[in-house]
Residue, then its C-alpha position, 0 to 999 in steps of 0.5 A: m908799380a901801379r903807375r907802371d906796366d913793365w911787370a905785365i908782359r903780353l904774349d904776341a901772336s907768334d908766342a901764342a902760336e908757338v904754344e899751340a904748335a907745341v901742344a899740337s906736336a906733343r899731342a900728335r905724338g901721344i905724350a901724356m901730360r905727366d910725360l912731358d919735358r922740355e925736350s917734348f914740349v918745344l918752344p924754340s923762341l919762347a924758351s929764351k923769354i922764359r929764361a929772362w922771366a926766371r931771372e926777373l923772378d929770382e933777381g929782379r922785382g920778384f913778380i910778373l904777369l903774362r897776359g894773352f895765354p891762348v886759353e880760348r883757342l886751346g880750350e881748357e883741357n889743352a890749356a892745362y896741358a900747355y900751362w904745364g909744358l910752359g912751366l916745365h921750361l921754367g922749373i920743377p913742379g913740386a907737390q901742393n898737398p899730401q895727395e902730391e898734386l902737381l897741377g892745382h885747381v883753384a876754385d870755390t868747391g862750396e866748403e864753408a869759408t868761415n871753417a878755420f882749417v879748410r884750404r882757403y883756395r877752395t872758397a870764395g873767401d879772402i886769403a891772408y898774406h902767405c908764402d907757398l913751399a916753392d921758389v915760384v907760385g904760378l896761377l893761370c886763369l881759365r875763368g874769372p869771377r863775377s866780382g872781386g877776387a884780387s890777387r894782393i901782392v907786397s914786397s916781404v923786403s919792404v914789409y921787413n924794412a918798414l918793421l925795422e924802422r918801426r920796431p926794431d926790437l921785434a925784427a931779430r925774432l923773424y930769424e928764429p923759428f915760428l912753428l907752422d901748423s900742418r893743418d891736419e894735412q900731414r902724411d901718416g907719421s909726419p909732424r903736426w907742426f915744424p919749425v920755420p924761421p921767416c927770414r934768412f939772409a942768402g948770398g946777401r939777400l933777405r929771403t922770407f917764408y911767411h904764412s899768417d894762418y898756419f903760424r897762428s893756428v899752431v898754438r891749438h896743439a896742447d904741446v905748443p906754448p902760446f905766443t909771448d906778447d912780443e910774438r903776437a905783436l910782431l906778427d900783428l904789426y907785420e901783417e898791418i904793414a903788409a896791409s897798407p895801400d902804400l905798399y901792396l899791389d892788386m891784380y885782377f885776372e882775366p882769362g889767359d892771365i898767368q901770374l908768376i911770383s917769387n915766394h922768397v920776396i913777395l907775400h901774396a894774398r887774396t880778396a873774397y869774391d862773388d862767383w858766377p851762379e852758373p857752374e860753367r862760368k865759375r872762377h877757376l885758376l890753375r896753379l904751379w909750385l915750381s923750384l927754379a931749374 
């Protein structure tokens, strides 16, 4: 994939103009972002391309990088509005935290990266391999960092196949539930952890949900048993394989880039970054969790 560029799609001038026209039309009618739908955010030509992107995410390689979203011409407020409208054509947005935030802001808020239980996207630290709780995660880059901050992706199918080859005795455990820590973000009365099987077959295709930090931290709860030696070996080997330079692909975002990833077949991580000192230049991404529709 590093030698190919067919996964990087550049929006042309007519695509960008269509997005800008959709924003202008919806804004002129006084439609708030929360009230937008596909019919009110009109993308007559892009809509067919978006359907093709959805097929690529669901049935193809599982990731796309769009380039040339008109962030600079729209300004950040209208870019967020446009990104939301584009996302509605791709799927149904889902809540990303107990506050039911639908459009997430990925930026360093100054929280301590060494705190094991802070949400890592609110720091400049690295983020371990994981999947999100949606069919697709989308990230729009408004501003990039001074250096670092690579988005690292790897095929969960390739990781599984490599693990099956090296330790077939461990692979079956992936079809039994691991406990996922809620990391103290649960709503009142909701469980502090819940069981999630990392692997399942659906329609003859392998689907994966893996979350390194949240699988590992659950043993902090007194009512959760410690990992067995085989479970610990499985987690360690799975992540060792995912971290192989032969398997992963790094992307560096520029303003106007939109990364779309299928959580079912792709694991994603992030390397640490060095941010700009000026507040107005700091790295800022917008995130959507989407159920494909």
